[in-house]
C-alpha positions in Angstrom: 30.3 5.0 -15.9 30.4 7.8 -13.3 26.8 7.0 -12.3 27.6 3.3 -12.0 30.6 4.1 -9.7 28.5 6.5 -7.6 25.3 4.5 -7.2 26.7 0.9 -7.1 29.9 1.5 -5.1 30.2 4.9 -3.5 26.6 5.3 -2.3 26.5 1.9 -0.5 29.8 2.8 1.2 28.4 6.2 2.3 25.2 4.6 3.6 27.2 2.0 5.5 29.5 4.6 7.1 26.4 6.7 8.0 24.3 3.8 9.4 26.6 0.9 10.1 24.1 -1.7 9.0 24.5 -5.1 10.7 22.5 -8.3 10.8 20.6 -8.1 14.1 18.9 -11.5 14.0 17.5 -14.3 11.8 14.0 -15.6 12.2 12.7 -18.7 10.3 9.3 -18.0 8.7 8.6 -21.3 6.9 10.8 -24.3 6.1 12.5 -22.4 3.3 12.0 -18.7 4.1 14.2 -16.9 6.6 13.8 -13.3 7.7 17.0 -11.2 8.2 16.6 -8.3 10.5 19.0 -5.5 9.8 19.6 -2.6 12.3 22.1 0.3 12.5 22.5 3.9 13.5 20.0 6.6 12.8 17.8 4.2 10.9 14.9 6.7 10.8 17.0 8.7 8.3 17.4 5.9 5.8 15.2 6.8 2.9 13.2 3.6 2.3 9.5 3.1 1.6 7.2 0.0 1.9 7.3 -2.0 -1.4 10.9 -1.1 -2.3 13.8 -3.5 -2.7 17.5 -3.2 -2.2 20.6 -5.0 -3.4 22.3 -6.4 -0.4 25.9 -7.6 0.2 26.5 -9.4 3.5 30.1 -8.8 4.5 30.8 -12.2 6.0 32.7 -15.3 5.0 30.9 -17.1 2.2 28.7 -14.1 1.3 30.8 -11.0 0.6 31.5 -11.7 -3.0 27.8 -11.8 -4.0 25.1 -9.1 -3.9 21.4 -9.9 -4.5 18.1 -7.9 -4.6 15.6 -8.5 -1.8 12.4 -6.7 -0.9 11.5 -5.5 2.6 8.8 -7.6 4.2 7.6 -5.1 6.8 6.7 -1.4 6.8 9.8 0.7 7.7 9.6 1.6 11.4 12.8 3.8 11.7 14.5 1.1 13.8 15.3 -1.8 11.5 14.8 -3.3 8.0 13.5 -6.9 7.5 14.3 -8.9 4.4 12.6 -12.3 4.1 14.6 -14.6 1.8 13.5 -17.8 0.2 16.0 -20.6 -0.3 15.9 -20.9 -4.1 19.6 -21.1 -5.0 23.1 -21.7 -3.6 23.4 -18.2 -2.1 19.9 -18.0 -0.6 20.2 -21.5 0.9 23.2 -20.3 2.9 21.2 -17.4 4.5 20.3 -19.3 7.7 24.1 -19.5 8.3 24.5 -15.7 8.5 25.8 -14.6 11.9 24.3 -11.7 13.9 26.7 -8.8 13.8 27.6 -9.3 10.1 28.1 -5.9 8.4 25.7 -5.2 5.5 26.2 -3.0 2.5 23.0 -1.8 0.9 22.6 -0.5 -2.7 19.3 1.2 -2.8 16.5 1.4 -2.0 15.1 0.9 -5.5 11.7 0.6 -7.1 8.4 2.4 -7.5 6.1 -0.4 -6.2 4.9 1.9 -3.5 1.7 3.5 -2.3 3.0 6.8 -3.6 1.9 5.7 -7.0 -1.6 4.8 -5.9 -4.5 7.3 -6.1 -7.4 5.0 -5.1 -8.7 4.4 -1.6 -9.5 0.8 -2.6 -6.8 -1.7 -3.4 -6.5 -5.3 -4.5 -3.1 -6.8 -3.5 -2.1 -10.1 -5.2 1.0 -12.1 -4.1 2.3 -15.4 -5.1 4.8 -17.3 -3.0 7.8 -15.1 -1.8 6.2 -12.2 -3.8 4.4 -11.6 -0.5 7.4 -9.7 0.9 6.7 -6.3 -0.6 3.0 -6.9 -0.6 3.0 -7.6 3.1 4.8 -4.3 3.8 2.3 -2.5 1.6 -0.7 -4.1 3.3 0.6 -2.9 6.6 1.2 0.6 5.4 -2.0 1.0 3.4 -4.3 -0.5 6.1 -2.8 1.9 8.7 -3.6 4.8 6.2 -7.3 3.8 6.2 -7.4 2.2 2.7 -9.9 -0.6 1.9 -7.7 -3.6 0.9 -8.3 -7.1 -0.3 -5.1 -9.3 -0.2 -5.1 -12.5 -2.2 -2.1 -14.7 -1.3 -1.3 -17.7 -3.6 0.7 -20.7 -2.4 0.9 -24.4 -3.0 0.3 -25.6 0.6 -0.6 -24.3 4.0 3.0 -24.8 5.3 4.4 -22.6 2.6 2.3 -19.6 3.7 4.7 -16.9 5.1 3.5 -14.3 7.7 0.1 -16.0 8.1 -0.1 -15.0 11.8 1.2 -11.5 11.0 -1.3 -11.0 8.3 -4.1 -12.1 10.6 -2.8 -9.5 13.2 -2.6 -6.7 10.7 -6.1 -7.6 9.5 -7.4 -7.6 13.0 -6.0 -4.2 13.8 -7.4 -2.7 10.6 -11.0 -2.6 11.8 -12.2 -4.5 8.8 -10.2 -2.5 6.2 -7.9 -5.4 5.3 -9.4 -8.7 4.1 -6.9 -11.6 3.6 -7.8 -14.5 1.3 -5.4 -17.5 0.9 -5.7 -19.6 -2.3 -3.8 -22.9 -2.3 -3.2 -24.9 -5.4 -1.9 -28.3 -4.0 -3.2 -28.9 -0.5 -6.0 -31.5 -0.3 -6.8 -30.8 3.3 -7.3 -27.0 2.7 -11.0 -26.0 3.1 -10.6 -22.5 1.7 -10.1 -21.2 -1.8 -8.3 -23.7 -4.0 -6.7 -23.8 -7.5 -5.3 -21.1 -9.7 -6.3 -17.4 -9.6 -8.4 -16.9 -12.7 -11.0 -14.4 -13.9 -13.7 -16.1 -12.0 -11.9 -16.0 -8.7 -10.7 -12.4 -9.1 -14.3 -11.3 -10.0 -15.7 -13.2 -7.0 -13.1 -12.2 -4.5 -13.1 -8.5 -5.6 -16.6 -7.8 -6.9 -15.8 -4.1 -7.0 -12.7 -4.6 -9.0 -13.5 -1.6 -11.2 -13.0 0.7 -8.2 -9.7 -0.8 -7.1 -6.0 -0.4 -8.1 -4.1 -3.6 -8.3 -0.6 -4.4 -6.9 0.8 -7.7 -8.1 4.0 -9.6 -7.2 5.0 -13.2 -7.6 6.7 -15.7 -10.0 6.9 -14.5 -13.7 4.4 -17.1 -15.0 1.9 -16.4 -12.3 2.1 -12.7 -12.9 1.7 -13.1 -16.6 -1.4 -15.2 -16.1 -3.0 -12.8 -13.6 -2.2 -9.8 -15.7 -3.9 -11.5 -18.7 -7.0 -12.1 -16.5 -7.0 -8.5 -15.3 -6.8 -7.3 -18.9 -9.7 -9.5 -19.9 -11.6 -8.0 -16.9 -11.0 -4.6 -18.4 -8.7 -3.3 -15.7 -6.7 -0.5 -17.3 -3.0 -1.0 -17.5 -2.3 2.2 -15.5 -4.2 0.8 -12.6 -2.0 -2.4 -12.4 1.3 -2.0 -10.5 3.7 -5.0 -10.5 7.2 -5.8 -9.1 9.7 -7.8 -11.1 12.6 -7.7 -8.6 14.7 -5.9 -11.2 16.2 -2.5 -11.9 
């Protein structure tokens, strides 16, 4: 009970008093994904890593009585935090109505879906839908560190791809270290990879899979299917890292 009081109530208040987190701006990424930029004081001292998530409470009308977990969608830069939120419920559909200047209480950061737990220089990142948020942050951090990365991003249609331009820019700056592959399951006009991510696609898109560690984030059914495929491809469980958006 004491730990609950400290970590869920006192620690967020202490962080707020120290950093004075506020909503800086909102940026639409797709028709149903909005990025919330959060700034504050001494942000370089906030202990957060790419791949982590936090439980956020926006202290504004219509938001303050609910707290929800969201992953960062960019590498921490010591100036701001960016959370990219998909409209998938009553709370998240109201996110575009947030006002700049709204105070933010942060419980976290949480999670071990970070590069700290990766020993390989070659990585396969797999993201499905809004699962791109922590994966995009990791791609930015890992490519800057000189790692060889293949990022496979699964969506239904082209218009549902979040951060397409940003991923192209990160890839361009990586000097060939980051390769991004989009796989769409329901877009007849798409000329790239189509369908579901199965064993055949994984083996073809990452022919040196045995040399890579895998980071995976997406909807539960998609993650279950991909993990089964990875298991059938003899990828050891200790080389598969995944994020469930849960404590």
